[in-house]
C-alpha positions as CSV (number, residue, x, y, z in Angstrom):
1,M,-101.0,-7.9,13.8
2,S,-101.9,-4.4,14.8
3,E,-102.1,-1.5,12.4
4,P,-98.9,0.2,13.5
5,Q,-97.0,-3.1,13.3
6,S,-98.5,-3.7,9.9
7,Q,-97.4,-0.2,8.7
8,M,-93.9,-0.7,10.0
9,Y,-93.6,-4.1,8.3
10,A,-94.9,-2.7,5.0
11,A,-92.5,0.2,5.2
12,M,-89.5,-2.1,6.0
13,E,-90.5,-4.4,3.1
14,E,-90.8,-1.5,0.7
15,A,-87.4,-0.1,1.8
16,G,-85.8,-3.6,1.4
17,R,-87.2,-3.9,-2.2
18,A,-85.8,-0.4,-3.0
19,D,-82.4,-1.4,-1.6
20,R,-82.3,-4.5,-3.7
21,K,-83.2,-2.4,-6.8
22,K,-80.4,0.0,-5.9
23,R,-77.9,-2.8,-5.7
24,E,-79.0,-4.1,-9.1
25,A,-78.8,-0.6,-10.6
26,A,-75.2,-0.3,-9.1
27,E,-74.2,-3.6,-10.7
28,A,-75.7,-2.5,-14.0
29,L,-73.8,0.7,-13.7
30,R,-70.5,-1.1,-13.1
31,V,-71.2,-3.3,-16.2
32,R,-71.9,-0.3,-18.4
33,Q,-68.8,1.5,-17.2
34,H,-66.7,-1.6,-18.1
35,E,-68.4,-1.7,-21.5
36,Y,-67.7,1.9,-22.1
37,E,-64.0,1.6,-21.1
38,T,-63.6,-1.5,-23.3
39,A,-65.2,0.4,-26.3
40,N,-62.8,3.3,-25.7
41,Q,-59.8,1.1,-25.7
42,R,-60.9,-0.5,-28.9
43,G,-61.5,2.9,-30.4
44,R,-64.6,2.0,-32.3
45,Q,-66.8,5.1,-32.5
46,Q,-70.1,3.3,-32.9
47,Q,-69.5,1.1,-29.9
48,I,-68.4,4.1,-27.9
49,K,-71.6,6.0,-28.7
50,R,-73.8,3.0,-27.7
51,A,-71.8,2.3,-24.6
52,R,-71.9,6.0,-23.6
53,A,-75.7,6.1,-24.0
54,A,-76.1,2.9,-22.0
55,L,-73.8,4.3,-19.3
56,A,-75.8,7.5,-19.1
57,A,-79.0,5.5,-18.8
58,A,-77.5,3.3,-16.1
59,Q,-76.4,6.3,-14.1
60,V,-79.9,7.8,-14.2
61,A,-81.4,4.5,-13.1
62,Y,-78.8,4.3,-10.2
63,E,-79.5,7.8,-9.0
64,A,-83.3,7.2,-9.1
65,A,-82.8,4.0,-7.1
66,K,-80.7,5.9,-4.6
67,R,-83.3,8.5,-4.1
68,D,-86.0,5.9,-3.7
69,V,-84.0,4.1,-1.0
70,Q,-83.5,7.4,0.9
71,R,-87.2,8.3,0.6
72,L,-88.3,4.9,1.8
73,D,-85.7,4.8,4.6
74,D,-87.1,8.2,5.8
75,K,-90.6,6.8,5.6
76,A,-89.8,3.7,7.6
77,E,-88.1,6.0,10.2
78,E,-91.2,8.2,10.4
79,V,-93.4,5.1,11.0
80,A,-91.0,3.8,13.7
81,Q,-91.1,7.2,15.4
82,A,-94.9,7.3,15.2
83,Q,-95.0,3.9,16.9
84,V,-92.8,5.0,19.7
85,R,-94.9,8.2,20.2
86,A,-98.1,6.1,20.2
87,A,-96.6,3.7,22.7
88,Y,-95.9,6.5,25.2
89,M,-99.3,8.2,24.9
């Protein structure tokens, strides 16, 4: 496998891993939102505090995963464009 193909494959693999991590973070966020809503319905302050903290942490993790996906998608696109330019030189 040539170096440009190897770079493209690596970039695509890394972007795929980041996308899976984003999906997992989104699922965790949905779970934490449900836990928070349940705690609010029950009216227990201690559960609400814990659920709110877990929800905030899940939101931070989801946003970080989203940024990683975007960054790695951009990187994969740059590698693909570099391959196209190299092919026409």
